[in-house]
C-alpha positions in Angstrom: -8.9 157.5 64.0 -6.7 156.8 67.1 -7.0 158.2 70.5 -3.6 159.4 71.6 -4.8 159.2 75.3 -5.9 155.7 75.1 -4.1 153.5 77.7 -1.4 151.2 76.4 -0.2 147.8 77.4 3.0 145.9 76.7 3.0 142.5 75.0 5.7 140.0 73.9 5.7 139.9 70.1 5.1 136.5 68.6 5.4 135.3 65.1 1.7 135.7 64.4 1.7 139.3 65.7 5.1 140.4 64.1 3.5 141.8 60.9 1.5 144.3 63.0 4.7 145.7 64.4 6.9 145.4 61.3 6.4 149.1 60.2 7.9 150.1 63.6 11.4 148.9 62.8 13.9 149.4 60.1 13.4 147.4 56.8 16.7 145.5 57.3 15.4 144.2 60.7 11.9 143.1 59.6 13.0 139.6 58.6 14.6 139.2 62.0 11.4 140.4 63.7 9.6 137.6 61.9 12.0 135.1 63.5 10.6 135.7 67.0 9.5 132.4 68.4 11.7 130.4 66.1 15.1 132.0 66.8 15.5 132.1 70.6 18.1 134.8 70.4 15.6 137.4 69.0 13.5 139.4 71.6 10.7 141.8 70.8 8.3 143.7 73.0 5.4 145.8 71.6 3.2 148.5 73.0 -0.5 148.3 72.0 -3.2 151.0 72.2 -6.5 149.5 71.4 -6.0 147.7 68.1 -3.0 149.8 67.1 0.7 149.1 67.4 2.1 152.1 69.3 5.8 151.1 69.9 8.3 148.3 69.5 11.7 147.4 70.9 13.6 144.7 69.1 16.7 143.0 70.5 19.0 140.0 70.0 21.4 138.4 72.3 24.8 137.2 71.1 25.5 133.5 70.7 27.3 133.2 74.1 24.3 134.9 75.7 26.4 137.5 77.5 25.3 140.7 75.7 21.8 141.8 74.6 21.9 144.2 71.6 19.1 146.7 71.1 18.5 146.6 67.4 15.7 149.2 67.3 13.4 151.2 69.5 10.5 153.2 68.0 7.3 154.8 69.3 4.7 156.0 66.7 4.6 159.8 66.7 1.0 160.1 68.0 1.9 158.1 71.1 5.1 159.8 72.1 5.6 161.6 75.4 3.7 159.0 77.4 6.6 156.9 78.7 6.1 154.1 76.2 9.8 154.1 75.1 10.9 153.9 78.7 8.5 151.1 79.4 9.6 149.1 76.3 13.3 149.4 77.2 12.7 148.4 80.8 10.8 145.3 79.6 13.6 144.3 77.2 16.0 144.8 80.1 13.9 142.4 82.2 13.8 139.8 79.4 17.6 140.1 78.9 18.3 139.7 82.6 16.0 136.7 82.8 18.0 135.1 79.9 21.3 135.7 81.8 22.7 138.6 79.8 25.4 140.6 81.6 24.9 143.8 79.7 22.9 145.6 77.1 24.3 147.6 74.2 22.8 150.1 71.8 24.3 151.7 68.7 22.4 154.5 66.9 22.9 157.3 64.4 22.3 160.8 65.5 19.2 162.4 64.1 18.0 165.5 65.9 15.7 166.0 67.7 15.0 162.3 68.2 18.6 161.8 69.4 18.2 164.2 72.3 15.0 162.3 73.4 16.7 158.9 73.1 19.8 160.0 75.1 17.7 161.6 77.8 15.7 158.3 78.1 18.9 156.2 78.3 20.6 158.3 80.9 17.4 158.2 83.0 17.5 154.4 82.9 21.2 154.2 84.1 22.9 153.7 80.7 26.4 155.0 80.3 27.0 158.4 78.5 27.2 157.7 74.7 30.5 157.6 72.9 31.1 158.5 69.3 31.9 155.3 67.3 32.0 156.5 63.7 31.7 159.6 61.6 29.2 158.8 58.8 29.3 160.8 55.6 27.6 161.0 52.2 29.4 162.5 49.2 28.0 163.4 45.8 29.5 163.3 42.3 31.3 166.6 42.8 34.1 164.6 44.5 35.0 163.2 41.0 35.8 166.7 39.9 38.3 167.4 42.8 41.7 168.3 41.5 43.4 165.8 43.8 41.0 163.0 42.9 42.6 161.6 39.8 42.8 158.0 38.8 46.4 156.7 39.4 48.0 154.6 36.7 48.8 151.4 38.4 51.7 149.2 37.2 50.8 146.3 34.9 51.1 143.8 37.7 47.8 145.2 39.1 44.3 144.4 37.9 41.1 145.9 39.1 38.1 143.6 38.5 34.4 143.3 39.4 34.1 141.4 42.8 31.4 139.2 41.3 34.1 137.8 39.1 36.0 136.4 42.0 36.9 132.8 41.3 36.1 130.0 43.8 39.8 129.1 44.1 40.5 132.7 45.0 37.9 132.8 47.7 39.2 129.5 49.2 42.7 131.0 49.3 41.5 134.2 50.9 39.7 132.3 53.6 42.6 129.8 54.1 45.2 132.6 54.5 43.0 134.5 56.8 42.6 131.5 59.1 46.4 131.0 59.2 47.7 134.6 59.5 44.7 137.0 59.9 46.1 139.3 57.1 43.0 141.6 57.2 40.8 142.9 60.0 37.4 141.1 60.1 35.7 144.5 60.0 36.8 144.8 56.4 36.0 141.2 55.4 34.9 141.0 51.7 32.3 138.4 52.6 30.1 140.3 54.9 26.4 140.6 53.9 27.1 139.0 50.6 23.4 138.7 49.6 23.1 142.5 49.5 26.4 143.5 48.0 26.2 146.0 45.1 27.7 144.2 42.0 28.0 147.4 40.0 30.5 149.0 42.4 32.1 146.2 44.4 35.6 145.7 43.1 38.6 143.4 43.7 42.4 144.0 43.2 44.8 141.4 41.9 48.6 141.8 42.2 50.6 139.4 40.0 47.5 137.2 39.8 46.7 137.0 43.5 43.9 138.9 45.3 45.5 141.7 47.2 42.6 144.0 48.0 39.0 144.9 47.5 36.3 147.6 47.8 32.9 146.1 48.9 29.8 148.2 48.6 26.1 147.7 49.5 23.0 149.5 48.0 21.1 151.4 50.8 18.3 152.7 48.6 17.6 153.7 45.0 20.2 156.5 45.0 22.7 155.6 47.8 25.6 153.2 47.8 27.4 152.4 51.1 31.2 151.9 50.7 31.5 149.2 53.4 34.9 147.7 53.3 38.1 149.1 51.6 41.3 147.0 52.1 44.7 146.8 50.4 47.4 144.4 51.4 49.8 146.2 53.8 52.9 145.9 51.6 51.1 147.5 48.6 49.6 150.5 50.3 52.2 152.9 48.9 51.0 152.3 45.3 47.8 154.3 45.7 45.7 151.2 45.0 43.0 152.4 47.4 42.6 155.5 45.3 42.4 153.5 42.1 39.6 151.3 43.6 37.7 154.2 45.0 37.9 156.2 41.7 36.8 153.3 39.6 33.9 152.5 42.0 32.6 156.1 42.0 32.8 156.2 38.2 30.8 153.0 37.9 28.3 154.3 40.5 27.7 157.5 38.4 27.1 155.3 35.3 24.9 152.7 37.0 22.9 154.8 39.4 23.1 158.3 37.8 24.8 161.6 38.6 22.4 162.4 41.4 23.4 159.2 43.4 25.3 159.4 46.7 28.1 157.5 48.2 28.0 156.7 51.9 30.9 155.7 54.1 32.0 155.6 57.7 35.3 156.5 59.5 36.0 155.0 63.0 36.3 157.7 65.6 39.8 156.3 66.6 41.1 156.6 63.1 42.5 160.0 63.5 44.6 159.9 60.3 41.5 159.2 58.2 39.5 161.8 60.0 42.2 164.4 59.1 42.0 163.3 55.5 38.3 163.7 55.6 38.5 167.2 57.0 41.3 168.2 54.7 40.2 166.8 51.4 36.6 165.6 51.5 34.8 168.1 53.6 33.8 170.4 50.6 32.1 167.4 48.9 30.2 166.0 51.9 26.5 166.3 51.4 25.6 164.9 54.9 27.7 164.2 58.0 26.4 162.4 61.1 27.8 160.5 64.1 27.2 156.9 65.0 27.2 156.6 68.8 27.2 153.7 71.2 26.3 153.1 74.8 25.8 150.2 77.2 24.3 149.3 80.6 25.6 146.6 82.9 22.9 144.2 84.1 25.0 142.1 86.4 28.7 141.7 87.0 30.3 138.5 85.5 30.7 135.7 88.0 
């Protein structure tokens, strides 16, 4: 049994102590936590009460060393309200400053009431007021029954195919043309987080034999698929190819994961046209809607 009033102390996390703090960060960051001591860019500070891990802040600085990103900040429920979160973030700031970082950044998803506590903490430490970055939604199978959501009949020049069937020569051509003319934004790259892509619902689009688009998805949990990157070549966007990809992926999701599964996606806050589409057509089918917010703190002005 823990004593919630027991004094705490902060300690740099090392590889040997990382397993003690692993439950205090998101599963997707636990492998990175284990890299402390071997990957110099990873920074972790823990709070300990007696023999118990009370809190953890995990960060990583970018390759050029200019920005320190806060990946996660968590204090165990029985130790909250004692200033541990503030102390952890201050210590990470000190470590980041010592490493020459010019600013710290944090991106998080709203989740009341924890969001209010986090934002109060950040403002008290001199961070900038948070800005909305993305609108995050989850939709269920009811969207497949929407009257407007019908699968378009694409001309025979188009082919929708499983992304896992992408040929090596096609991949080489996508990468070559991207280097030469940047024909798609890197934020919708089909090659991001390839080791966790969901093969059942990740699709490609060929036009006259050449890859012209894709819909890349990732499994978040047993019943949720994230629709990560949807892209169609600019000259083909009037053909409703994006709708064909989305419809096919959702049908495959229902078959592979079941009718109770959810589809997760995000819309950038600056993408006003997509937000209008969301509010006009998708709102009745949204099972959950949250915001992703971002904030930063300047540590020192660039020389």
